[in-house]
Every structure is written in structure tokens, then in C-alpha cells.
N, C-alpha and C positions, 0 to 999 in steps of 0.2 A: 452911660457915664464915663468920659474916654481916660484912659489911663495918661499919666503922665513917664513920658517916654528920655525924659532926659538921663542920661548916661549916671548911674550911681556910681562912687569911689570906691571899689569893694576893696578890703583888706588883705588883698592881696599881697605875699612876699616877696620881698626881691631875692632869688636864690639862682641855681641853675639856668642856663638856658632855655634846658628843656620846661622850666615853671612856664614859660609865657604859654606853649601848647595846651597846658592844663589851666591855665588862666582864660584863655581861649574860650575853653569848653563848658566852662561854669559861666561865662560873661555871653557867651553866644547864647545858652540855655536859656538863661534869666533873661536875655531880648526877647526871645520867641515867647517864652511864655508871659511874659509881663508887659509886652509892648504891642499887645493887639490894635486894629483901631476902636473897637469899643470891648468896655469889660463883657457884655454880655454876648458877646460875639462867640458863637459855637467853635471855629474852626482859629485854634492860634497859631499865630508864627509871625506876622507880619513887623518887619525890622525897618526902622527909619530907614527911608530911601533920602541920606543925603551924600555929597560928594561924588566925585567921578565915578564909573563905573567901572569894576577891575575885571568882571567876569559875568557872563550868563547864561543859565542853566535851565534849558527847558522856556527860554522865553522868560525866567525871572531875574531879574539883575541882585549882583552882590555889591554893594558900593564901599567907597574907600572909609567912611564914617565907622564902619563897622570894623575894621582893620586899627584905624586912629582909635577907640575906643579902648580895643585890648591892650595897646602898646601905651597907652594913658598909665596903666597900674603900674608901672616900671619905672625905673629911675632913667634918664638921659642916655649912662655909661652902659646899662645892661640892652638899650634898646639898640647904642651903636653897633656894639658887641652881637646881636641878633642878627643886624643888617650885613654888616660885615662876613657872619657864616653862611648866609643865602637863607638866612631863615624867611624872607618875607614870602618865599616862593612857597616854602611849606605852609606858612598861614594859608597864602591862597589855595592852595589843593585841598588842606583839611577841608575850609569855608567851604569851595565846591562839593566837596563830599559829602561833607553835611545837608549842603542844599539838595543834593542828589536823595541821601534817604531821607529828609525832611518832607521831600516831594512824594516820594514812594510811601510814606507812615500816613500823608492824610489820603491818598490814593487808598490805600488798604483799610479807610477809613479805622485807624490805630487810635486816634484820639479819643475816640468817643467811649475806647474800654474803660469799665471801671474803676480798673487798678493805675490805668494810666494817666486818667484825670485827675485819683488823689495824687499820683506824684508829681504831675505838673502842677498843681496845685500847692503843693509843698515847695518846689523848688520856686514858685512865685513868693512864698512867703519867706523861704531863707534869703533869695537875693534884699526885698524889702527889710528883712532885720538885720541883716549885714550891711545896709547902704546906712540903715539909721543906726547902728552901733559908731561904725565908720565916720558917721557925719558927725555925732556927739560928743568922739575922742578927740578929734581934730578941734570942736571948739574949747573942751575944755585943756587941751596942751599948749595952754599961753607961754610963754616966752618966760615966766618966773616962775611956771612950774618944771620948764626946764630947765633953768638954772639950779632949785633947788633938786629936783632927780639927781642932778648930775653931780651935785655940792654930796647927796646923801650915799653914790656910790664910785666914789672918788677911787676906792680900791681897785677898782676892775679896770680903771684907766690909768693906772702907775704903772711906769713903762717899768721893764726890768733887762735893758739890753746892756751890750756890752760887744765895743768892737774888738776883734779878737785876730790874732796869726798865730800858725800852727807848725810845728815840724814835725813829722810824723817818720818813724824810725820801727823797725823792725822788734828789738829786746828792749826791755826794761834797762838792760845795761846798757846800750846803745843810746838809751832816752838820756838816764842819767850822765853821760860822758857830753851831749850835747847840751845838758841844761848848765855841768859846768863849762864848758866853753864861753856859753853866752854870759854867767855870772862871770869870767873871767875876762869881760869886754869884747866879745865879740860881735860883730853886727848882726843880727837877729835875720834881716831880709837874705844877704850874702850865705850865712849859715843854711838858710832852709832852700834857698836854690843850688846848693851844694850838697846837702844830705837828706832831705826832705822826698818821700816816698809816695807821696799823696799827690797824683797828677792834677788835680784840679787847682792848689795853691801854691805848687813849686815854682810856677814860673812867676808868680807874684809876688815872691819873698816870704811865703805863708802867710798873707792878709786873707781874712775868712771876713772881711766886712764885718756889719753889726750882726747881731744877731739877737734872738728871744730867748733870753736865758730859760723863760718858762717852758719851752720846746725842746729844748736839751734832754737827756737821759741825767738821771742822778750822781751819777759817778762823774761825769763834766761838770755838772750846774754846781753841784753842793761846795767845791774848792774855788769855783772862779769867783761866786757869789762871797765867798768870805777873803777873799783877797783884793788888794789896793790896786789903785790903776798903776799901769807900769810892773807888774808884779810877773814873772813867771810861775807856773802853775804849771804840777806834772813833775815825770811825767804819768801817766794816766793809760789806763789799757782801754783800748778802742776795740773789742771785738778782736783782740789777738793780735793786733798792732799797738805799739804806744806811743804819745803824742805828749809834746811838751810844747806849752802856752804862753804866749803873752797878752797879759789883759793891758792893751792901749789905752782903752778909756772905759767908764761904765756910766750909763743913765738909767737915774731910778726915780726922776721927776713924774711929774702929770702930763698927759695930753690934751693939750687946750680944748676946752668946751667948742672950741669953733672947730674944731677939727671933724667931733666927731659929734656935732650938733644933731647931722640926720641918726645917728644910733640911739643916741639916748632919747630923740622925739619918737622913735619906733618904740623903745622900751616902754617909755610914759604913755602911751598911747595905749598900748598893751596894756598897762594896769587901770588907765583911766577904761576901756571895755568894759574889761572885768568889774569895775567899779559900779558903772552906767548899769550894765547887767544884773549885778546885784541889787541896787535901789530899784529900778522899776520892777522885778521879781518880788523884790519885800512891798511894794506900795500895793502890787495887784492884789484884787479880791479874789482867790483861789475856793472855791468847793469841791471835793471829791463825795459822788454817793456813797452813802455808808453804807449800803450794803453789795458796793460792786466788790469789794477786798474778798470778802465773805463768802461770793458765789464763788469765784475764781479760786480761790483755796479747795473751794468744795470738789471743784473739779480735779485736783490732783492726786493722784493714784496715793495709796498708800505705804508707808516707807518698807522698803523690801530689808524682811529678814534672813540677813546673809549667813549666821549661824545654822538657823536651821532648813536653811537652802540647801547650806554643806552636807546635813546630815542626809536631806533625804537621797540629794546626788551622791552622797556616797555611804551607804549603811552600813553599820556593825555587821558582822557575820556572826553568823547565829553561832550559839555553843551548843 
């Protein structure tokens, strides 16, 4: 009976560009094992022949559809980034190398070795199981559930940002003097250009832009969080230098659902995947042989008596 070789939508997470290579290995191996022309065929490995031919290895064509399927597991932004970094040539080369090794493995009859058969069968099961769980999670991740998950986890989408400006000086005394000037009406930007030692912010009048306060060290974060917009904070010791900050504005609102919907859906699907696996496991009728555990336990060696061994190796001297 022919296998259904439509591409599975695997749960491969977006991450570093290097993860595309890992995804390619997983997906390609699954195709090689699951997409033979017939389930009873002894030799595995026929990939779907769709799309333009991108390479030919010893007369065997590699098609564009394989690359398209690999890339479909990632977001458009990741795909663009990958292509811009020259990743397409890396994929082609890896597909060619895999094909060379695959052909050599068939020639060496590796696929008929018992342990390899088991490994291939387990890989097939893994691809099918992953595709099933992904499909079920997709179906369960409705818009209503996405909204509910977002509402229940609002705390992780709450902003803690501040628009900051900074003047950095050498000593605490200089920091206090700068703060006194500012409290006396001196212009912050002009004072920063004149006195700040920080080359990154000096020319912009001390502007640091919006900062996520959760990323700042406690020595900075705590007093800034406690301050009101427009306040001066410091001087604060920053690894030997001292800084006076101006809190231009604060944002402690919540990021709208529309801006984080993809992230929320990913988290929801992770929860739904686990729930589905737990449900289907609980509903299954599973029996373990009653004597299996006993037999395995009987094979275990007796507990080592460390104290007796120590005495044997270090006998007390005869009196």
C-alpha cells in the first residue's frame, strides 16, 4: 500500500539560522524513510520528484521541492535572513552530500542490517508522531484560545521600558556636581556634550533611547523604576565610573495581542501538544508483561559492600 508522502508540518522551532540545517537533516531523513514508492519496498529512500532539478548526483535528481519543504518550517523573516547569508548554497551542498552518502549506503547494503532497520523504523514513527501532534495542536489553537492564553499570561507581556539620558563622569563628587547643575536649571543635552565621558551617548546629548529595565543591572534598575518621569537619578556607580540619569518617560503598559500573536500561538500550541499527548496516552490500553521486570531485576549484580571491600584491600596489621 503506497504511503501518503504529503509533507508533514513538523514542530521545528524558529531559532538561530543554524537550526535550518538541523531541520533539514530531520525532515530529509523522515522523507527518505517515509516516502518510498511502496510501504513493502525493501529499499527506502525515494523522495518526491517535484519542482525544478537543482542538482544531479550519479544520475539521481535532487528537486526544488525538497528545499521548499525544509524552508516551510520557518518564518518568512528567518527564510529571508537565511537566503541573504548565502544559506541556499549550504542547503544544496548538504543535500548533495546526503545523496552521495545515501547512494553509498544502499550500495553497501547498510539498509538491510538489523540495527539500521530498527533505527529507520523508529525515525518513521517519530516523523508520523510529530506530524500528528503538530496537526492536533494546530486544530486546537483557535483564536478564542489564543486570546485566553494571552489574558492568563499578561504579566509576561507587560512592558517595563524607560527612555533614558545619561551623563557619565569619573568620580561620585563630579556626579553630584553635575546633578546640582541640572537641578539648578542647566540643559541636560548641553551638559552631556560638555562633560560626559561616554562616547556612545555624548554627541547625542546623553540620549540612550528606550531601554528594557529588566535587562539592566539592579543598581541601575531599582532607582530608575522607583523614579517618576522627568526625574534625575544618581549618581550611580557603573563599574568605576559614575552616571547621572534623566528619566524622560516610562512605559509599563501591556504589549497588544496583535504584536505578540505568533509568540502566544507558539506557547499555546506547546501546551496543547502536551495536553494531546497526555490524553492519547491515558486513553491507550497498555500492558506490560508481569514477569518482565522480575527477570530484568534478577540479572542485576548484588549491591557492592563498600565497607567489606575496604577492609579486604586494607587489612589491619596483625598484633
